[in-house]
Legacy VTK file of the C-alpha trace (Angstrom):
# vtk DataFile Version 3.0
C-alpha trace
ASCII
DATASET POLYDATA
POINTS 566 float
-0.168 0.191 0.027
1.449 3.297 -1.181
1.130 6.410 1.023
2.031 9.736 0.245
5.350 11.419 1.935
4.552 11.991 5.446
1.566 9.764 5.627
2.696 7.341 8.297
-0.318 5.434 10.031
0.746 4.203 13.497
-0.808 0.693 12.558
2.278 0.242 10.078
4.692 1.005 12.739
3.161 -1.474 15.403
2.752 -4.250 12.823
6.654 -4.374 12.641
6.902 -5.776 16.041
3.259 -7.300 16.450
3.087 -10.520 18.673
0.345 -12.935 19.516
-0.029 -11.814 22.951
-0.764 -8.223 21.612
-3.104 -9.990 19.097
-4.979 -11.379 22.202
-4.894 -8.323 24.136
-6.332 -6.224 21.144
-9.163 -8.587 20.407
-10.549 -8.721 24.057
-10.133 -4.626 24.556
-11.618 -4.207 20.946
-14.830 -6.449 21.667
-15.472 -4.811 25.179
-15.035 -1.366 23.516
-17.471 -2.372 20.719
-20.016 -3.449 23.397
-19.627 -0.126 25.276
-19.977 1.642 22.103
-23.198 0.412 21.160
-25.636 2.252 23.355
-23.419 5.429 23.000
-23.520 5.297 19.119
-27.432 5.018 19.079
-27.864 7.615 21.551
-25.649 10.346 20.066
-27.176 9.594 16.716
-30.707 10.090 18.029
-29.670 13.138 19.973
-28.273 14.700 16.660
-31.603 14.349 14.957
-30.811 11.298 13.011
-31.847 7.444 13.188
-30.081 5.336 15.887
-28.385 3.235 12.958
-26.471 6.371 11.632
-24.421 6.461 14.889
-23.696 2.669 14.723
-22.678 3.027 10.957
-20.183 5.928 11.877
-18.684 3.810 14.838
-18.127 1.049 12.384
-16.851 2.798 9.363
-15.181 5.710 10.941
-13.783 3.826 13.692
-11.998 1.192 11.579
-10.709 4.119 9.402
-9.169 6.129 12.381
-7.607 3.000 13.743
-6.220 2.198 10.777
-4.772 5.429 9.492
-4.533 7.521 12.435
-1.497 8.691 14.438
-2.115 7.169 17.601
-1.838 3.488 18.772
-5.044 3.286 20.860
-7.354 6.015 20.072
-11.059 4.888 19.372
-12.737 6.880 16.958
-16.533 7.369 16.962
-19.665 9.795 17.233
-19.285 11.754 20.464
-21.495 14.017 22.649
-19.680 17.226 21.681
-21.067 16.905 18.198
-24.705 16.810 19.335
-25.453 20.569 19.678
-24.110 21.434 16.416
-25.356 18.480 14.421
-28.824 18.762 15.763
-28.868 22.650 14.784
-27.703 21.925 11.079
-30.099 19.082 10.762
-33.178 21.314 11.867
-32.174 24.193 9.612
-30.962 22.404 6.431
-31.967 18.518 6.492
-30.242 15.382 6.438
-28.662 15.849 3.074
-26.875 19.139 4.077
-25.928 17.610 7.256
-23.940 15.054 5.423
-22.494 17.487 3.000
-21.509 19.665 6.054
-19.674 16.708 7.623
-17.756 16.067 4.158
-16.749 19.657 4.184
-15.406 19.356 7.630
-13.498 16.146 6.663
-11.900 18.154 3.756
-10.853 20.731 6.240
-9.382 18.417 8.642
-7.673 16.663 5.854
-5.966 19.994 4.697
-5.128 20.814 8.275
-2.975 17.552 8.464
-1.412 17.982 5.254
-0.458 21.431 6.059
1.090 20.258 9.317
-1.481 22.407 11.446
-1.697 19.513 14.174
0.398 21.494 16.636
-1.433 24.394 16.366
-4.405 23.219 18.232
-2.435 23.304 21.501
-2.516 27.032 21.506
-6.368 27.170 22.031
-6.403 28.344 25.536
-7.877 25.935 28.464
-10.762 28.174 29.569
-12.112 28.244 26.003
-12.287 24.364 25.833
-13.530 23.952 29.267
-16.043 26.487 28.726
-17.746 25.146 25.655
-17.203 21.439 27.120
-19.439 22.473 30.106
-21.890 24.216 27.977
-22.217 21.490 25.560
-22.929 19.247 28.798
-25.698 21.503 29.744
-27.266 21.448 26.192
-27.154 17.710 26.301
-28.930 17.543 29.438
-31.561 19.798 28.156
-32.153 17.809 24.933
-32.612 14.554 27.161
-35.183 15.755 29.427
-38.151 14.909 27.149
-37.137 11.133 26.376
-36.041 10.938 30.070
-39.515 12.014 31.466
-41.655 10.856 28.492
-43.140 14.274 27.731
-45.438 14.921 24.855
-43.700 17.293 22.835
-44.250 17.206 18.858
-41.300 19.282 17.697
-38.344 20.324 20.290
-37.267 23.817 19.520
-33.455 23.855 18.882
-32.680 27.048 20.691
-32.115 26.787 24.697
-34.675 28.968 25.927
-37.470 28.062 23.682
-36.746 24.388 24.324
-36.661 25.045 28.245
-39.973 26.790 27.889
-41.532 24.227 25.890
-40.301 21.609 28.483
-41.794 23.444 31.403
-45.158 23.769 29.516
-45.482 20.525 28.859
-43.852 19.051 32.338
-47.351 17.826 33.250
-47.289 15.251 30.263
-44.545 13.166 31.659
-45.261 9.350 32.022
-44.253 7.291 35.171
-43.190 3.996 33.254
-40.858 6.128 31.219
-39.532 8.203 33.926
-38.901 5.030 36.274
-37.199 3.105 33.369
-34.870 6.282 32.728
-34.183 6.619 36.548
-33.393 2.988 37.248
-31.252 2.929 34.005
-29.322 5.979 35.076
-28.638 4.378 38.633
-27.275 1.207 37.211
-25.083 2.995 34.626
-23.641 5.366 37.252
-23.242 2.820 40.183
-22.231 -0.322 38.336
-19.402 -1.721 40.140
-16.068 -0.753 38.685
-14.390 -4.184 38.644
-17.484 -5.822 36.529
-17.653 -2.498 34.290
-14.298 -3.320 32.710
-15.966 -6.597 31.077
-19.672 -5.729 30.968
-20.456 -2.008 31.219
-23.272 -0.709 33.169
-24.877 0.840 30.042
-25.311 -2.510 28.330
-26.685 -4.143 31.567
-29.137 -1.255 31.671
-30.138 -1.780 28.031
-30.415 -5.331 28.461
-32.783 -5.065 31.628
-34.775 -2.297 30.256
-35.329 -4.083 26.825
-36.491 -7.095 28.497
-38.829 -5.426 30.867
-40.373 -3.233 28.310
-41.117 -6.220 26.101
-42.153 -8.611 28.886
-44.552 -6.043 30.749
-45.483 -4.087 27.535
-44.659 -0.724 29.177
-46.292 2.118 27.415
-43.122 3.884 26.329
-41.279 4.886 23.127
-38.799 2.575 21.832
-36.488 2.729 18.617
-39.192 0.449 16.940
-41.914 2.805 17.665
-39.865 6.097 16.600
-37.671 4.841 13.981
-39.144 1.570 12.993
-35.948 -0.468 13.911
-32.277 -0.658 12.751
-31.220 -2.265 9.412
-29.462 -5.668 9.424
-26.085 -4.412 7.611
-24.416 -1.323 6.288
-26.096 0.636 3.561
-24.795 1.174 0.117
-22.725 4.061 -0.568
-24.739 7.215 -1.450
-23.472 10.695 -2.157
-25.639 13.384 -0.832
-27.316 15.785 -3.220
-25.454 19.185 -3.496
-27.082 22.576 -3.618
-24.905 25.494 -4.382
-27.367 27.798 -2.461
-26.716 26.182 0.883
-22.949 26.104 0.393
-22.651 29.655 2.057
-24.784 28.478 5.163
-22.690 25.491 5.569
-19.210 26.877 5.557
-19.465 27.985 9.276
-20.804 25.210 10.868
-18.429 22.685 8.947
-15.564 25.141 10.122
-17.055 24.505 13.751
-17.141 20.726 13.299
-13.522 20.533 11.822
-12.407 22.519 14.694
-14.141 20.520 17.273
-12.899 17.284 15.929
-9.549 18.625 15.785
-9.590 19.649 19.310
-11.147 16.736 21.065
-9.259 14.048 18.733
-5.887 15.683 19.826
-6.876 16.048 23.517
-7.851 12.421 23.288
-4.356 11.477 21.950
-2.901 13.366 24.551
-4.661 11.408 27.245
-3.786 8.163 25.331
-0.151 9.252 25.388
-0.129 9.569 29.245
-1.774 6.055 29.761
0.537 4.067 27.376
3.635 6.463 27.613
3.813 6.863 23.847
4.109 10.053 21.465
1.144 10.392 18.995
1.646 11.837 15.377
-0.898 14.935 15.458
-0.932 15.577 11.985
-1.278 12.006 10.803
-4.254 11.922 13.414
-5.833 14.957 11.713
-5.469 13.259 7.972
-7.142 10.161 9.387
-10.265 12.171 11.029
-10.484 14.129 7.783
-10.667 10.827 5.726
-12.970 9.251 8.317
-15.524 12.426 8.165
-15.563 12.279 4.387
-16.511 8.529 3.991
-18.739 8.272 7.036
-21.604 10.317 5.671
-21.157 8.683 2.265
-22.464 5.368 4.430
-25.113 7.172 6.182
-22.936 8.255 9.209
-22.206 11.333 11.063
-19.470 13.500 12.248
-16.622 11.596 14.041
-13.781 12.107 16.570
-11.553 10.764 19.076
-13.759 9.261 21.857
-11.702 9.981 25.042
-14.040 7.745 27.426
-13.870 4.832 24.871
-10.152 5.089 24.342
-9.620 4.879 28.120
-11.720 1.857 28.180
-9.620 0.494 25.314
-6.493 0.986 27.451
-7.811 -0.288 30.588
-8.943 -3.437 29.156
-5.644 -4.278 27.482
-5.660 -2.436 24.149
-1.844 -1.996 22.854
-2.296 -1.228 19.087
-4.625 0.265 16.476
-5.966 -3.416 15.958
-8.144 -2.919 18.915
-9.900 -0.140 17.435
-10.421 -2.003 14.276
-11.927 -4.929 16.448
-14.255 -2.520 17.878
-15.538 -1.506 14.656
-15.976 -5.253 13.528
-17.575 -6.051 16.545
-20.119 -3.452 15.975
-20.551 -4.592 12.395
-21.135 -8.350 13.756
-23.689 -6.939 16.327
-25.920 -5.362 13.650
-25.722 -8.241 11.299
-26.971 -10.717 14.039
-28.766 -8.805 16.598
-30.340 -5.638 14.842
-34.133 -6.928 14.833
-33.783 -7.026 18.732
-32.894 -3.287 18.728
-36.620 -2.059 17.827
-37.407 -2.919 21.389
-34.799 -0.604 23.343
-36.499 1.978 25.282
-35.549 5.606 24.425
-35.639 6.491 28.241
-32.398 4.089 28.711
-30.631 5.876 25.793
-31.632 9.262 27.234
-30.016 7.815 30.551
-26.987 6.908 28.656
-26.625 10.477 27.274
-27.221 12.196 30.656
-24.462 9.948 32.261
-22.388 11.275 29.203
-23.158 14.621 30.011
-22.674 14.583 33.762
-19.114 13.189 33.173
-17.951 15.605 30.432
-18.999 18.698 31.979
-16.182 20.583 33.720
-18.123 21.280 36.555
-15.102 21.578 38.998
-14.190 24.646 37.134
-17.008 26.699 38.592
-15.662 26.316 41.932
-12.222 27.236 40.847
-13.111 30.627 39.178
-12.403 32.890 42.195
-8.822 31.382 41.981
-8.320 31.912 38.533
-7.265 35.428 36.995
-10.414 37.464 36.190
-9.496 37.403 32.596
-9.324 33.307 32.396
-12.727 33.220 34.441
-14.274 35.810 32.317
-13.340 33.882 28.961
-14.660 30.590 30.585
-17.948 32.413 31.596
-18.305 34.087 28.310
-17.504 30.700 26.133
-20.088 28.488 28.526
-22.695 31.341 28.281
-22.684 31.615 24.593
-22.450 28.042 23.849
-25.802 27.594 25.767
-27.584 30.681 24.798
-26.567 31.118 21.203
-24.618 28.401 19.611
-21.080 26.788 19.658
-19.648 28.560 16.836
-20.364 31.889 18.365
-18.866 30.688 21.595
-15.470 29.242 20.206
-15.061 32.493 18.191
-15.674 34.890 20.913
-13.627 32.882 23.404
-10.628 32.640 21.062
-10.846 36.545 20.577
-11.305 37.428 24.057
-8.443 35.014 24.774
-6.243 36.477 22.118
-6.888 40.026 23.426
-6.231 38.980 26.869
-3.139 37.422 25.742
-1.791 40.423 24.182
-2.558 42.478 26.960
-0.809 40.224 29.404
2.378 40.012 27.225
2.292 44.015 26.661
2.037 44.284 30.504
5.459 42.398 30.771
7.084 44.556 28.499
8.719 47.661 30.389
10.591 50.591 29.107
12.576 52.597 31.880
15.190 55.087 32.102
18.563 53.641 33.635
21.812 55.193 35.178
24.462 54.720 37.562
22.414 53.825 40.497
20.327 51.207 38.763
21.246 47.670 38.950
19.299 45.854 36.342
21.629 44.131 34.051
24.170 42.215 36.233
27.655 43.083 36.995
29.083 42.630 33.475
26.132 44.966 31.881
25.394 47.319 34.746
25.935 51.069 34.592
27.319 51.237 38.034
30.731 52.928 37.841
30.499 53.721 34.239
30.516 57.668 33.064
27.381 58.808 31.528
28.173 61.948 29.841
26.162 65.049 30.234
23.494 65.104 27.420
23.225 61.337 27.271
20.176 59.384 28.616
19.991 55.510 28.742
16.700 53.721 28.251
16.089 50.134 28.773
13.489 47.865 26.741
12.435 44.695 28.561
10.227 42.205 26.844
8.718 41.751 23.476
8.536 45.044 21.641
5.427 44.390 19.485
1.929 46.281 18.535
0.511 45.805 22.087
3.481 47.590 23.816
5.048 49.729 21.241
3.261 52.874 22.485
4.980 52.508 26.047
8.138 53.820 24.341
6.487 57.032 23.097
4.644 57.409 26.736
7.946 57.026 28.473
9.755 59.736 26.419
6.806 62.036 26.827
7.596 62.084 30.496
11.078 63.656 29.774
11.064 67.639 30.488
13.894 67.961 27.963
15.215 65.498 25.146
18.808 64.326 25.460
21.386 65.007 23.126
21.910 61.366 22.586
19.430 58.775 23.485
20.829 55.146 24.099
18.073 52.395 23.979
19.362 49.222 25.632
17.536 46.189 23.576
19.463 43.174 24.782
16.347 41.944 26.703
14.209 42.495 23.646
13.803 38.992 22.055
11.104 39.752 19.606
9.939 42.813 17.609
7.148 43.214 15.148
6.389 45.910 12.254
4.520 47.993 14.804
7.608 48.043 17.077
9.898 48.769 14.294
7.542 51.849 13.076
7.959 53.106 16.804
11.772 53.176 16.364
11.426 54.702 13.234
9.275 57.314 14.573
11.630 58.093 17.541
14.570 58.369 15.210
12.733 60.932 12.972
11.579 63.032 15.801
14.919 63.207 17.338
16.628 64.095 14.022
14.235 67.017 13.573
15.840 68.301 16.858
19.344 67.590 16.015
19.139 64.739 18.556
20.885 61.274 18.102
19.647 57.596 18.594
22.051 54.792 19.484
21.079 51.108 20.013
22.966 49.017 22.574
22.980 45.333 22.164
19.998 44.425 19.862
18.946 40.837 19.865
19.104 38.788 16.802
15.352 38.934 15.670
15.087 42.685 16.112
18.423 43.206 14.627
17.532 41.019 11.492
14.440 42.783 11.097
15.794 46.188 11.356
18.462 45.276 8.682
15.810 43.826 6.333
13.730 47.093 6.461
16.814 49.179 5.874
16.405 51.073 9.216
20.082 50.286 10.071
21.362 52.010 7.275
18.998 54.902 7.889
20.154 55.064 11.477
23.822 54.497 10.657
25.533 51.085 11.664
27.907 52.863 13.721
24.985 53.859 15.961
24.341 50.091 16.454
26.738 48.984 19.400
27.127 45.374 20.677
27.078 46.425 24.354
26.601 49.481 26.696
30.272 50.362 26.890
30.653 50.562 22.904
27.283 52.534 23.011
28.661 55.270 25.808
31.950 55.610 23.769
29.655 56.267 20.549
27.874 58.734 22.360
31.108 60.652 23.373
32.037 60.657 19.984
28.909 62.152 18.782
28.907 64.995 21.524
32.548 65.558 20.638
31.737 65.982 16.874
28.671 68.292 17.919
30.841 70.363 19.992
33.461 70.822 17.273
30.571 72.020 14.501
28.003 73.489 16.845
26.053 75.263 13.991
26.116 72.730 11.486
23.372 69.688 11.816
25.644 66.818 12.197
24.346 63.592 10.163
23.395 60.908 12.541
25.734 58.330 10.894
29.056 60.675 10.870
LINES 1 567
566 0 1 2 3 4 5 6 7 8 9 10 11 12 13 14 15 16 17 18 19 20 21 22 23 24 25 26 27 28 29 30 31 32 33 34 35 36 37 38 39 40 41 42 43 44 45 46 47 48 49 50 51 52 53 54 55 56 57 58 59 60 61 62 63 64 65 66 67 68 69 70 71 72 73 74 75 76 77 78 79 80 81 82 83 84 85 86 87 88 89 90 91 92 93 94 95 96 97 98 99 100 101 102 103 104 105 106 107 108 109 110 111 112 113 114 115 116 117 118 119 120 121 122 123 124 125 126 127 128 129 130 131 132 133 134 135 136 137 138 139 140 141 142 143 144 145 146 147 148 149 150 151 152 153 154 155 156 157 158 159 160 161 162 163 164 165 166 167 168 169 170 171 172 173 174 175 176 177 178 179 180 181 182 183 184 185 186 187 188 189 190 191 192 193 194 195 196 197 198 199 200 201 202 203 204 205 206 207 208 209 210 211 212 213 214 215 216 217 218 219 220 221 222 223 224 225 226 227 228 229 230 231 232 233 234 235 236 237 238 239 240 241 242 243 244 245 246 247 248 249 250 251 252 253 254 255 256 257 258 259 260 261 262 263 264 265 266 267 268 269 270 271 272 273 274 275 276 277 278 279 280 281 282 283 284 285 286 287 288 289 290 291 292 293 294 295 296 297 298 299 300 301 302 303 304 305 306 307 308 309 310 311 312 313 314 315 316 317 318 319 320 321 322 323 324 325 326 327 328 329 330 331 332 333 334 335 336 337 338 339 340 341 342 343 344 345 346 347 348 349 350 351 352 353 354 355 356 357 358 359 360 361 362 363 364 365 366 367 368 369 370 371 372 373 374 375 376 377 378 379 380 381 382 383 384 385 386 387 388 389 390 391 392 393 394 395 396 397 398 399 400 401 402 403 404 405 406 407 408 409 410 411 412 413 414 415 416 417 418 419 420 421 422 423 424 425 426 427 428 429 430 431 432 433 434 435 436 437 438 439 440 441 442 443 444 445 446 447 448 449 450 451 452 453 454 455 456 457 458 459 460 461 462 463 464 465 466 467 468 469 470 471 472 473 474 475 476 477 478 479 480 481 482 483 484 485 486 487 488 489 490 491 492 493 494 495 496 497 498 499 500 501 502 503 504 505 506 507 508 509 510 511 512 513 514 515 516 517 518 519 520 521 522 523 524 525 526 527 528 529 530 531 532 533 534 535 536 537 538 539 540 541 542 543 544 545 546 547 548 549 550 551 552 553 554 555 556 557 558 559 560 561 562 563 564 565
């Protein structure tokens, strides 16, 4: 099998040293994760507005592709709770066909991100943003499951949060006792099933079996998969390309970007968690390419958006999964289940699937962060609360965009706050013994300023503010720049303005010890030639010597404006 340069699935790496013991461990783990994934896949699909089989098809097709082509050894791919809100919103507004097109577009974006080596960029998304929208998604999942948990009679559930809550409150009196009891008992079983048994037989499967048996035996009056969807087909569907309408393309771009960003974030977070559990190093770009391919192929087989699933990945590792073969086995297990047991799925109560999703929401919500907010910097707390609130009230796209903009602005402010521009003299000890001005002679008419930190657009105005406080400009101004590691075009422009201002008054500028990046930038821009390379000195001693020479030349020709590069 030929792969393009840089396309290196972890599967190929692990097969080189694959053993019989690895195969046995992977098979056991894969079968276990496949059983765990069954109720989750159906529940995620239903909550996203599509039939339950769409979730199973996704877990089968995308799960195999992600494990076979991905950049991690133990990641399990499939539908996740993070997508529910955005997918349901697309389904309600644009329908099933456009939901599939949007997912394919997102897959293309993920593939491009991986090929362009953008995998490492995801780590720059701040924690308050990811924690904020994760908690918001958890609240929204909880709100979508109240109807099925209580068995409320609501013909069409609104997609927006406040209209949805209003509809739930208005129809709360229509709850059904059999549905509520089934859902409550299912949730108790799922949450309190003994951990030592959960590794082999998860609580969600036990709840599913017991609730399905009870509903069929006692003929309980409640909605099931069969009553709402007519059952699950016995096998995978034939591939089908969704019909495309150019008129909707503009509307689908923004949610497609959101799906791609969400898939990238969650899959790479999942990869990081897996690395910590198995002491390995994932390939983030390879993982993004695999996620992209999976999201392109999945909708063609009736599936939905897919990403790395942290809980299923953790289950895989705990059950002994060692290589991508475990993830491939998980997909094959689900395929065998629908080939053999699909007719039985029509008896599964929707109340039990709602309990499965409520448990997912309770586990995924970053609830502990609300208690930590008073201990966080106010700016981080504000970003978290803004992202959380916008996720719940408006939508995930706006929340992520706003959270990123706020985080970027606050980052700029924090970095600019670390930049200091101060006057220094013989009494100021800031540069260490070798670079200190203590004991050095600063001639009259010479003033030394030190710039500390990044000199960029967020801090460039500090130079002008510092110099405005001077009662009288010096004849020679020395800027110590040895602590400036980075400078941008705005910082360069501030230096050029300072140079022009001093030149108009027959004053002079000398730079002391500029670092490599600022020096290279000034050279490329032609500023060093404008300033005069003689006025760029390697250290403070040479800068002071240069200032004495300038003063001597000025004294010798007092009535003639001296060129600054004399």
